[in-house]
C-alpha positions as CSV (number, residue, x, y, z in Angstrom):
1,M,98.6,-163.5,194.0
2,A,97.4,-166.2,191.7
3,D,96.0,-169.5,193.0
4,K,98.9,-171.8,193.6
5,T,96.9,-174.9,194.6
6,N,97.0,-178.0,192.5
7,N,93.8,-179.3,191.0
8,S,93.9,-182.0,188.5
9,T,90.1,-181.7,187.8
10,R,90.3,-178.0,187.2
11,T,87.9,-176.9,184.4
12,F,88.5,-174.5,181.6
13,D,88.6,-170.9,182.9
14,A,87.7,-168.4,180.2
15,F,88.6,-165.4,182.4
16,E,92.1,-166.8,182.9
17,K,92.6,-167.0,179.1
18,I,91.2,-163.5,178.7
19,G,93.7,-162.3,181.3
20,L,96.4,-163.5,179.0
21,I,95.0,-162.7,175.6
22,T,94.0,-159.1,176.3
23,P,97.5,-157.8,177.3
24,G,98.9,-159.9,174.5
25,A,96.5,-158.3,172.0
26,V,97.6,-154.8,173.2
27,V,101.2,-155.7,172.4
28,G,100.2,-157.5,169.2
29,L,98.4,-154.4,168.0
30,M,101.6,-152.4,168.6
31,L,103.6,-154.9,166.6
32,T,101.0,-154.8,163.8
33,L,101.2,-151.1,163.6
34,E,105.0,-150.8,163.9
35,W,106.2,-153.9,162.0
36,P,105.1,-154.0,158.3
37,P,105.9,-157.8,157.8
38,L,103.5,-158.7,160.6
39,R,100.8,-156.4,159.2
40,A,101.2,-157.9,155.8
41,L,101.0,-161.4,157.3
42,L,97.7,-160.6,159.0
43,G,96.3,-159.0,155.8
44,E,96.6,-155.4,154.6
45,K,92.8,-155.1,153.8
46,G,91.4,-156.4,157.0
47,L,91.3,-159.6,159.0
48,S,89.8,-162.8,157.6
49,V,88.6,-165.5,159.9
50,G,92.0,-167.3,159.5
51,D,93.9,-164.0,160.2
52,L,91.8,-163.4,163.3
53,G,92.6,-166.9,164.6
54,L,96.3,-166.3,163.9
55,F,96.2,-162.9,165.8
56,V,94.4,-164.5,168.8
57,L,97.1,-167.2,168.9
58,L,99.8,-164.6,168.7
59,A,98.1,-162.6,171.4
60,Y,97.9,-165.7,173.6
61,V,101.7,-166.4,173.2
62,L,102.6,-162.7,173.7
63,G,100.3,-162.6,176.8
64,H,102.4,-165.3,178.5
65,L,105.6,-163.3,177.7
66,V,104.1,-160.0,178.9
67,Q,103.1,-161.6,182.2
68,A,106.8,-162.3,182.8
69,L,107.3,-158.5,182.7
70,G,104.2,-158.2,184.9
71,N,105.9,-160.3,187.6
72,L,108.7,-157.8,187.7
73,I,106.3,-154.9,187.9
74,E,104.6,-156.7,190.7
75,K,107.8,-156.7,192.8
76,V,108.2,-153.0,192.2
77,V,104.6,-152.1,193.0
78,W,104.5,-154.0,196.3
79,F,108.0,-153.1,197.5
80,P,109.0,-153.2,200.3
81,A,106.0,-154.5,202.3
82,G,105.1,-157.3,199.9
83,Q,101.6,-158.1,198.5
84,P,98.5,-157.2,200.6
85,T,98.1,-160.8,201.8
86,N,101.4,-160.1,203.7
87,W,99.9,-156.9,205.2
88,L,97.4,-159.0,207.1
89,R,100.1,-160.1,209.5
90,S,100.7,-156.6,210.7
91,P,98.8,-155.2,213.7
92,H,98.7,-151.8,211.9
93,Q,97.1,-153.0,208.7
94,S,93.8,-151.5,207.5
95,I,92.5,-154.2,205.2
96,I,90.3,-155.8,207.8
97,T,89.3,-154.6,211.3
98,D,91.2,-155.5,214.5
99,D,88.4,-157.9,215.5
100,Q,88.5,-159.6,212.2
101,R,92.3,-159.9,212.3
102,A,92.0,-161.5,215.8
103,A,89.4,-163.9,214.4
104,L,91.8,-164.7,211.4
105,G,94.6,-165.4,213.8
106,A,92.4,-167.8,215.8
107,A,91.2,-169.6,212.6
108,I,94.8,-170.0,211.4
109,A,95.8,-171.3,214.8
110,R,93.1,-174.0,214.6
111,M,94.2,-174.9,211.0
112,E,97.9,-175.0,211.8
113,G,97.6,-176.4,215.4
114,T,99.8,-173.5,216.7
115,E,99.2,-170.5,218.9
116,H,101.7,-168.1,217.4
117,D,100.7,-164.5,216.7
118,I,100.4,-164.1,212.9
119,A,102.6,-161.0,213.2
120,N,105.6,-163.3,214.0
121,I,105.1,-165.7,211.1
122,N,107.8,-165.3,208.5
123,Q,106.9,-164.5,204.9
124,K,107.8,-167.8,203.4
125,Y,105.7,-169.7,205.9
126,W,102.9,-167.2,205.5
127,L,102.7,-168.0,201.8
128,A,102.1,-171.6,202.6
129,I,99.4,-170.6,205.1
130,T,97.5,-168.4,202.6
131,T,97.7,-171.1,200.0
132,R,96.1,-173.5,202.5
133,M,93.5,-170.8,203.3
134,Y,92.6,-170.5,199.6
135,G,92.4,-174.3,199.3
136,R,89.9,-174.6,202.2
137,I,87.8,-171.8,200.8
138,K,87.7,-173.4,197.4
139,V,86.8,-176.8,198.7
140,A,83.9,-175.1,200.7
141,G,82.7,-173.6,197.4
142,R,83.2,-170.0,198.7
143,S,86.0,-168.8,196.5
144,D,84.0,-166.7,194.1
145,R,85.0,-163.3,195.6
146,V,88.6,-164.3,195.8
147,N,88.6,-165.6,192.2
148,I,87.0,-162.4,190.9
149,A,89.7,-160.2,192.6
150,N,92.4,-162.6,191.4
151,R,91.3,-162.4,187.8
152,A,91.1,-158.6,187.9
153,Y,94.6,-158.5,189.5
154,G,96.1,-160.7,186.7
155,L,94.5,-158.8,183.9
156,S,95.5,-155.4,185.4
157,R,99.1,-156.6,185.9
158,G,99.3,-157.8,182.3
159,L,97.9,-154.5,180.9
160,A,100.4,-152.6,183.0
161,A,103.2,-154.6,181.4
162,A,101.7,-154.2,177.9
163,F,101.4,-150.4,178.3
164,L,104.9,-150.2,179.7
165,L,106.2,-151.9,176.6
166,W,104.2,-149.5,174.4
167,L,105.6,-146.5,176.4
168,A,109.2,-147.8,176.1
169,W,108.8,-148.3,172.4
170,Y,107.3,-144.9,171.8
171,G,109.9,-143.2,174.0
172,F,112.6,-144.7,171.8
173,V,111.0,-144.5,168.3
174,H,108.4,-141.8,168.5
175,R,110.0,-139.6,171.2
176,Y,108.3,-136.4,170.0
177,E,104.7,-137.7,170.0
178,Y,103.9,-136.2,173.3
179,L,100.2,-136.8,173.2
180,A,100.7,-140.5,172.6
181,H,103.2,-140.6,175.5
182,L,100.6,-138.9,177.8
183,I,97.9,-141.4,176.8
184,L,100.2,-144.3,177.4
185,V,101.3,-143.0,180.8
186,A,97.6,-142.5,181.8
187,A,96.8,-146.1,180.7
188,L,99.9,-147.4,182.6
189,C,99.0,-145.6,185.8
190,S,95.3,-146.7,185.6
191,S,96.4,-150.3,185.2
192,I,98.7,-150.1,188.2
193,W,96.0,-148.5,190.3
194,R,93.5,-151.2,189.3
195,M,96.2,-153.8,190.1
196,R,96.8,-152.4,193.6
197,R,93.0,-152.2,194.2
198,A,92.4,-155.8,193.1
199,G,95.3,-157.0,195.2
200,I,93.8,-155.4,198.3
201,Q,90.4,-156.8,197.5
202,Y,91.9,-160.2,197.1
203,A,93.6,-160.1,200.5
204,R,90.3,-158.8,202.2
205,A,88.2,-161.5,200.5
206,L,90.6,-164.2,201.3
207,A,90.7,-163.3,205.0
208,L,87.0,-162.7,205.4
209,D,85.9,-165.9,203.5
210,F,88.4,-167.9,205.6
211,I,87.0,-166.5,208.8
212,E,83.5,-167.3,207.8
213,L,84.2,-170.9,207.1
214,P,82.3,-173.2,209.5
215,R,84.5,-174.7,212.2
216,P,85.3,-178.4,211.8
């Protein structure tokens, strides 16, 4: 779902870093509570400025690792139809209206120089098309809605992975703390629901913003 376009002049994106640090911090908190050597390293009596910097660095590293698990969760959540951007190909999708889907097909035909029905485009080729769609939207300066949905998606996916790790650990080590299990299950389900909602918003914003681009 993330932006796969190359941009050598891309500026610092604080939201992207937050999407990594926040899930990493959730796992880092678990490690701090459950692993005494790490708690001692960060300071038993509270975090100093240096300790806080170390924890943020740890959270950033853990965030990258957690997102790897998030990629696996992503495959499960969207099985078998694939991500919502793939749903746009289907005549039976409900992300956009039938008229908007027809306009999307016409816009893609102009971009690709083909007249194929988008329902007949295979998934691998469709990924290349949606990447080009995002690129054109970004160049036109109209990618804000897509970026907002993409950031929410990445953060929610990371949180889902972090809470799944918490739940697995508590199920193994604290198996009789049922209230904690219930809270973690609720947090996991909420993160997955937010992830699905953001994924659908991303697909809708991508399609509508692309349709609204002025014709060359």
